[in-house]
Wavefront OBJ file of the C-alpha trace (Angstrom):
o trace
v -24.576 -25.109 -19.362
v -21.180 -26.670 -19.878
v -17.814 -25.290 -18.768
v -14.896 -27.277 -20.125
v -15.404 -30.911 -19.288
v -17.939 -30.171 -16.580
v -21.578 -30.737 -17.355
v -23.276 -28.347 -14.987
v -22.786 -24.872 -13.607
v -25.193 -24.262 -10.763
v -25.849 -20.890 -9.154
v -26.811 -21.151 -5.504
v -29.220 -18.950 -3.661
v -29.033 -18.374 0.072
v -32.717 -18.302 1.005
v -34.019 -17.245 4.362
v -36.661 -19.968 4.410
v -37.536 -23.350 2.888
v -37.484 -23.720 -0.870
v -40.107 -25.299 -3.030
v -39.746 -27.500 -5.052
v -37.484 -29.837 -2.945
v -33.939 -28.619 -2.439
v -30.387 -29.891 -2.069
v -27.723 -28.751 0.381
v -24.087 -27.917 -0.367
v -21.419 -28.178 2.347
v -18.644 -25.899 1.073
v -15.050 -26.375 2.171
v -12.571 -23.507 2.201
v -9.552 -23.700 -0.114
v -6.829 -25.944 1.269
v -9.086 -27.885 3.636
v -8.775 -31.651 3.465
v -11.668 -33.193 1.608
v -13.459 -35.799 3.664
v -12.339 -34.560 7.120
v -15.670 -32.946 7.950
v -17.881 -30.121 6.759
v -16.287 -26.708 6.877
v -17.806 -23.400 5.867
v -21.508 -22.735 5.602
v -24.543 -24.810 4.696
v -26.177 -23.557 1.505
v -29.301 -24.638 -0.258
v -30.265 -24.182 -3.889
v -32.931 -25.390 -6.268
v -32.582 -28.974 -7.367
v -30.974 -29.652 -10.738
v -31.173 -33.266 -11.938
v -28.004 -35.067 -12.951
v -25.619 -33.492 -10.470
v -22.477 -35.620 -10.177
v -18.701 -35.371 -9.618
v -18.328 -33.319 -12.827
v -20.596 -30.575 -11.475
v -19.301 -27.172 -10.481
v -21.128 -24.874 -8.101
v -20.984 -21.084 -7.955
v -21.775 -19.096 -4.855
v -21.152 -15.379 -5.116
v -17.753 -14.930 -6.813
v -16.433 -18.330 -5.730
v -16.484 -21.579 -7.662
v -16.545 -25.019 -6.101
v -16.004 -28.542 -7.405
v -18.350 -31.317 -6.251
v -16.453 -33.996 -4.303
v -19.312 -36.225 -3.234
v -23.055 -36.534 -3.754
v -25.321 -38.086 -1.132
v -28.864 -38.990 -2.156
v -30.830 -38.240 0.993
v -34.111 -39.894 0.126
v -32.897 -42.379 -2.527
v -35.123 -40.709 -5.139
v -32.842 -37.815 -6.091
v -35.445 -35.386 -4.829
v -32.949 -34.095 -2.268
v -29.178 -34.519 -2.320
v -26.275 -33.272 -0.190
v -23.058 -32.156 -1.884
v -19.553 -31.837 -0.466
v -17.530 -29.307 -2.475
v -13.956 -28.017 -2.563
v -13.052 -24.586 -3.830
v -11.555 -24.307 -7.313
v -8.504 -22.051 -7.449
v -5.566 -21.573 -9.823
v -2.205 -23.234 -9.109
v 1.084 -23.391 -11.024
v -0.377 -21.313 -13.821
v -3.145 -23.840 -14.434
v -6.504 -22.106 -14.259
v -9.385 -23.839 -12.603
v -7.170 -26.450 -10.866
v -8.535 -27.952 -7.658
v -5.988 -27.605 -4.841
v -5.790 -30.641 -2.584
v -3.811 -30.628 0.659
v -0.939 -33.076 1.244
v -1.613 -36.150 3.387
v -2.082 -35.831 7.124
v -1.102 -38.420 9.728
v -4.028 -39.084 12.031
v -2.429 -41.891 14.070
v 1.395 -41.989 14.124
v 3.372 -45.131 14.964
v 3.480 -45.690 18.732
v 6.534 -46.022 20.957
v 6.914 -49.225 22.974
v 9.263 -51.235 25.169
v 10.286 -54.809 24.422
v 12.757 -57.365 25.690
v 15.955 -57.961 23.758
v 15.351 -60.248 20.781
v 11.669 -59.420 20.464
v 9.961 -57.785 17.465
v 7.215 -55.192 17.230
v 4.763 -54.253 14.469
v 4.446 -50.534 13.779
v 1.520 -48.980 11.950
v 0.443 -45.573 10.739
v -2.974 -44.188 9.781
v -3.043 -41.293 7.340
v -5.674 -39.322 5.433
v -5.408 -37.743 2.015
v -6.217 -38.204 -1.659
v -5.201 -41.684 -2.742
v -3.219 -43.507 -3.605
v -0.999 -43.052 -0.545
v 2.617 -44.216 -0.560
v 4.612 -45.194 2.530
v 8.335 -45.221 3.290
v 9.643 -46.260 6.713
v 12.821 -44.867 8.243
v 15.064 -46.452 10.873
v 17.124 -44.004 12.926
v 16.552 -41.478 10.132
v 17.676 -43.748 7.261
v 15.382 -45.237 4.623
v 14.533 -48.913 5.108
v 14.723 -50.705 1.756
v 11.441 -52.345 0.793
v 9.536 -50.949 3.788
v 6.736 -49.345 1.782
v 3.568 -50.605 3.430
v 1.256 -49.097 6.016
v 2.623 -51.635 8.517
v 6.248 -52.391 9.362
v 7.618 -55.356 11.328
v 10.942 -54.495 12.957
v 12.291 -58.011 13.366
v 14.322 -59.010 16.479
v 15.930 -55.984 18.166
v 18.844 -55.825 20.577
v 19.208 -52.061 20.894
v 16.767 -49.172 21.286
v 15.770 -47.873 17.838
v 13.724 -44.941 16.478
v 11.295 -45.428 13.582
v 9.331 -42.913 11.491
v 7.325 -43.121 8.283
v 6.839 -40.725 5.363
v 3.389 -40.726 3.758
v 3.062 -39.144 0.316
v 0.705 -38.708 -2.626
v 0.522 -36.467 -5.689
v -0.221 -33.497 -3.430
v 2.783 -33.689 -1.094
v 4.345 -35.651 1.745
v 4.450 -35.689 5.530
v 6.743 -37.530 7.962
v 5.489 -38.852 11.274
v 7.077 -38.173 14.655
v 9.614 -40.839 15.570
v 8.414 -43.853 17.527
v 11.040 -45.206 19.922
v 11.186 -48.953 20.418
v 13.088 -49.320 23.678
v 14.910 -52.584 24.223
v 14.792 -53.366 27.935
v 17.435 -55.741 29.278
v 16.682 -58.222 32.075
v 17.173 -56.884 35.576
v 20.581 -58.405 36.319
v 21.972 -57.178 32.998
v 20.821 -53.653 33.774
v 22.515 -53.708 37.167
v 25.749 -54.810 35.522
v 25.404 -52.383 32.606
v 24.787 -49.394 34.875
v 28.088 -49.939 36.638
v 27.377 -51.609 39.983
v 30.604 -52.179 41.921
v 28.984 -54.588 44.414
v 26.088 -56.910 43.698
v 24.630 -59.676 45.858
v 21.824 -61.508 44.070
v 21.050 -63.548 47.224
v 19.861 -66.451 45.079
v 22.144 -68.998 46.766
v 20.119 -72.079 47.678
v 22.657 -74.009 49.787
v 25.606 -73.322 52.062
v 26.502 -70.427 54.340
v 27.991 -68.026 51.780
v 26.120 -65.288 49.882
v 28.197 -65.005 46.736
v 28.932 -61.549 45.367
v 28.152 -61.485 41.645
v 30.187 -58.263 41.379
v 32.861 -56.911 43.701
v 34.197 -60.057 45.343
v 32.823 -59.208 48.802
v 31.112 -62.511 49.588
v 28.918 -62.562 52.682
v 28.664 -65.014 55.566
v 25.120 -66.177 56.293
v 24.221 -66.881 59.918
v 21.216 -67.207 62.198
v 17.641 -67.570 61.060
v 17.940 -67.248 57.270
v 15.852 -69.258 54.807
v 17.431 -69.720 51.388
v 15.688 -70.217 48.050
v 12.425 -68.372 48.736
v 10.571 -66.970 45.695
v 12.009 -63.644 44.586
v 10.465 -60.589 42.937
v 11.877 -61.094 39.426
v 10.330 -63.022 36.556
v 13.670 -64.636 35.732
v 13.078 -67.332 38.365
v 15.893 -66.240 40.696
v 15.349 -66.746 44.425
v 15.768 -64.573 47.507
v 16.538 -64.951 51.212
v 14.140 -64.623 54.153
v 15.421 -63.271 57.496
v 13.641 -64.063 60.760
v 14.053 -60.600 62.317
v 15.759 -62.071 65.386
v 19.077 -63.695 64.470
v 19.276 -63.910 60.662
v 21.916 -61.785 58.970
v 24.712 -61.566 56.379
v 28.042 -59.876 56.981
v 30.134 -59.337 53.869
v 33.866 -59.132 53.411
v 35.287 -55.614 53.531
v 34.259 -53.276 50.730
v 36.138 -50.244 49.457
v 35.396 -46.687 50.480
v 32.012 -45.403 49.376
v 32.422 -42.374 47.084
v 30.760 -38.986 47.730
v 27.937 -39.980 45.377
v 26.630 -43.515 45.431
v 23.431 -45.536 45.061
v 22.083 -48.409 47.135
v 19.448 -50.618 45.525
v 17.509 -53.647 46.755
v 14.219 -55.509 46.682
v 12.539 -55.950 50.071
v 9.494 -57.646 51.560
v 8.486 -57.216 55.205
v 7.041 -60.390 56.685
v 3.370 -60.217 57.594
v 4.124 -60.997 61.246
v 6.789 -58.282 61.635
v 6.642 -56.463 64.989
v 5.382 -52.890 65.080
v 7.815 -51.501 67.635
v 9.561 -48.179 67.216
v 12.965 -49.806 66.707
v 14.403 -49.288 63.225
v 14.580 -52.381 61.066
v 18.025 -52.594 59.522
v 18.144 -53.547 55.867
v 21.672 -52.548 54.865
v 24.186 -51.118 57.320
v 27.763 -49.833 57.017
v 28.900 -50.033 60.659
v 32.402 -48.539 60.429
v 33.198 -44.820 60.199
v 30.762 -44.500 57.284
v 27.845 -45.462 59.538
v 25.018 -45.249 57.039
v 22.050 -47.283 58.197
v 19.473 -47.650 55.426
v 16.318 -48.692 57.257
v 12.556 -48.612 57.457
v 10.993 -46.755 60.359
v 7.491 -47.248 61.778
v 5.801 -43.852 61.550
v 2.095 -43.440 62.337
v 1.411 -47.076 61.589
v 3.293 -47.109 58.274
v 6.885 -48.136 57.606
v 8.857 -45.458 55.826
v 12.389 -45.624 54.414
v 15.047 -43.441 55.948
v 18.709 -42.903 56.757
v 20.483 -42.979 60.097
v 23.881 -41.385 60.676
v 25.893 -40.591 63.823
v 24.005 -37.277 63.863
v 20.469 -38.579 63.821
v 17.952 -40.136 61.488
v 15.213 -38.963 59.189
v 12.289 -40.992 57.872
v 11.277 -39.875 54.412
v 7.903 -38.332 53.651
v 6.774 -41.352 51.695
v 3.722 -43.567 51.626
v 3.943 -46.622 53.829
v 5.351 -49.879 52.507
v 2.876 -52.730 52.850
v 3.745 -56.000 54.563
v 4.229 -59.212 52.603
v 4.649 -57.393 49.251
v 7.865 -57.047 47.253
v 9.032 -53.452 46.771
v 11.947 -52.060 44.763
v 13.751 -49.498 46.952
v 16.629 -47.242 45.931
v 18.560 -44.612 47.892
v 20.636 -42.115 45.931
v 23.235 -40.123 47.852
v 24.437 -37.165 45.767
v 27.731 -35.592 46.870
v 27.238 -36.556 50.533
v 24.501 -33.988 51.032
v 21.041 -35.586 50.829
v 19.506 -38.963 50.136
v 16.766 -39.281 47.529
v 14.553 -42.337 47.916
v 12.663 -44.189 45.171
v 10.012 -46.834 45.764
v 8.859 -48.973 42.857
v 10.489 -46.616 40.360
v 8.981 -43.388 41.770
v 10.755 -40.692 43.809
v 9.112 -40.396 47.239
v 11.228 -38.001 49.288
v 14.586 -36.599 50.352
v 16.131 -37.245 53.770
v 16.839 -34.167 55.871
v 19.562 -35.939 57.868
v 23.098 -34.730 57.325
v 24.912 -37.815 56.069
v 27.774 -35.790 54.650
v 29.169 -35.105 58.116
v 29.572 -38.838 58.762
v 31.848 -39.560 55.824
v 35.282 -40.699 56.981
v 36.499 -42.667 53.991
v 36.822 -45.872 56.010
v 36.817 -49.279 54.402
v 34.660 -51.863 56.132
v 32.053 -54.575 55.908
v 28.455 -54.308 54.749
v 25.761 -55.831 56.947
v 22.565 -57.105 55.349
v 19.435 -57.494 57.503
v 21.339 -56.439 60.621
v 22.627 -53.341 62.423
v 25.490 -54.186 64.790
v 25.329 -50.711 66.308
v 21.762 -51.229 67.529
v 21.413 -54.993 67.591
v 18.343 -54.856 65.333
v 17.459 -57.315 62.584
v 15.389 -57.238 59.418
v 12.086 -59.178 59.603
v 11.458 -60.229 56.019
v 12.990 -61.028 52.644
v 15.777 -59.197 50.811
v 16.969 -59.680 47.235
v 19.217 -58.163 44.559
v 21.318 -55.803 46.720
v 23.556 -53.547 44.605
v 25.860 -50.603 45.293
v 26.870 -48.143 42.553
v 29.694 -45.557 42.703
v 27.441 -42.934 41.131
v 23.990 -41.447 41.629
v 21.665 -43.376 39.331
v 19.259 -41.227 37.329
v 15.481 -41.432 37.766
v 15.272 -42.926 34.259
v 17.726 -45.693 35.143
v 15.855 -46.491 38.344
v 12.505 -46.624 36.525
v 14.033 -48.931 33.902
v 15.308 -51.288 36.603
v 11.870 -51.502 38.163
v 10.240 -52.111 34.762
v 12.694 -54.956 34.057
v 11.256 -57.063 36.892
v 8.896 -58.770 34.414
v 11.589 -59.790 31.923
v 13.254 -63.168 31.764
l 1 2 3 4 5 6 7 8 9 10 11 12 13 14 15 16 17 18 19 20 21 22 23 24 25 26 27 28 29 30 31 32 33 34 35 36 37 38 39 40 41 42 43 44 45 46 47 48 49 50 51 52 53 54 55 56 57 58 59 60 61 62 63 64 65 66 67 68 69 70 71 72 73 74 75 76 77 78 79 80 81 82 83 84 85 86 87 88 89 90 91 92 93 94 95 96 97 98 99 100 101 102 103 104 105 106 107 108 109 110 111 112 113 114 115 116 117 118 119 120 121 122 123 124 125 126 127 128 129 130 131 132 133 134 135 136 137 138 139 140 141 142 143 144 145 146 147 148 149 150 151 152 153 154 155 156 157 158 159 160 161 162 163 164 165 166 167 168 169 170 171 172 173 174 175 176 177 178 179 180 181 182 183 184 185 186 187 188 189 190 191 192 193 194 195 196 197 198 199 200 201 202 203 204 205 206 207 208 209 210 211 212 213 214 215 216 217 218 219 220 221 222 223 224 225 226 227 228 229 230 231 232 233 234 235 236 237 238 239 240 241 242 243 244 245 246 247 248 249 250 251 252 253 254 255 256 257 258 259 260 261 262 263 264 265 266 267 268 269 270 271 272 273 274 275 276 277 278 279 280 281 282 283 284 285 286 287 288 289 290 291 292 293 294 295 296 297 298 299 300 301 302 303 304 305 306 307 308 309 310 311 312 313 314 315 316 317 318 319 320 321 322 323 324 325 326 327 328 329 330 331 332 333 334 335 336 337 338 339 340 341 342 343 344 345 346 347 348 349 350 351 352 353 354 355 356 357 358 359 360 361 362 363 364 365 366 367 368 369 370 371 372 373 374 375 376 377 378 379 380 381 382 383 384 385 386 387 388 389 390 391 392 393 394 395 396 397 398 399 400 401 402 403 404
């Protein structure tokens, strides 16, 4: 029988056993469920009625459903499977089928790029078509950006992107995707406020030029210049023989209560395994902060030495002949947090705060004049900051090693 523009009204039975003649199944969705996202509700079977199509309505108990799809199971229309959505009233219109607004199944993804690069963002959404798209940049509409895909174009600053997907049933906005613009390593060191910076990429002469701070260093002993460094920008490093090679800088200003020391290091494969500390960076005057690596149970661990003792950190060993990014953060002269390859590995239990005298003096690289010990390996990109760098800044520096 006909109801309005629909050809068929079918009353379903809910039999306990198989039906004869052949039957068709109806997968009923509850009101408001998204059509096409799976079968919700209960499986029902009723006697076959020929000619069932998208204009067919189905009644089960006191509920009415609208056929959304018909699947011919055996290609002879002897058995079919129906997917139905409930028919309810909306906005004063009786017998209107309520469809949900679109849903975003795969939002645009965050990423990191180098300055000047572009990225393509995409979104995947479900809902009754046609779907419309509008991209937003830092919360503002982007003119003409109305496709499922969006190409950012060259970026120089970190930017947030989102997209609104809409149809006749409503709209939804995706979570923001952050495209982080990562600067090359040297630019990050400068941008984060280093007050002293020795790149150690000098290839001739006996002076290690200070890129920042003016405290050039004098190179002496067994030092090899121009060895391959850890960064993708092609800059070089210096290799120290562990016996006589060192750099002593011009005097630097007083280190503040909070400061950060950062460097790249590589221990030579033939480095001795004695218990003597290997000096990397040393402040030999009243400050007396020796940042070193200590052999502990067969592994070399970073630590701090002060006039009151030393403390290796509870960190995994640093392998020989491999570049590592190491950072020590001294916060208010109380404890030193160490990071290796962008990850926090421990806090020194030495009391460096008691050693602070406010003296101005030199900085020794690869050498400790107080102990006569030398660094057996390569050092690169030594920087000192007048603040405690954040874990996020340190991780960003490590990530920038691959940028040119």
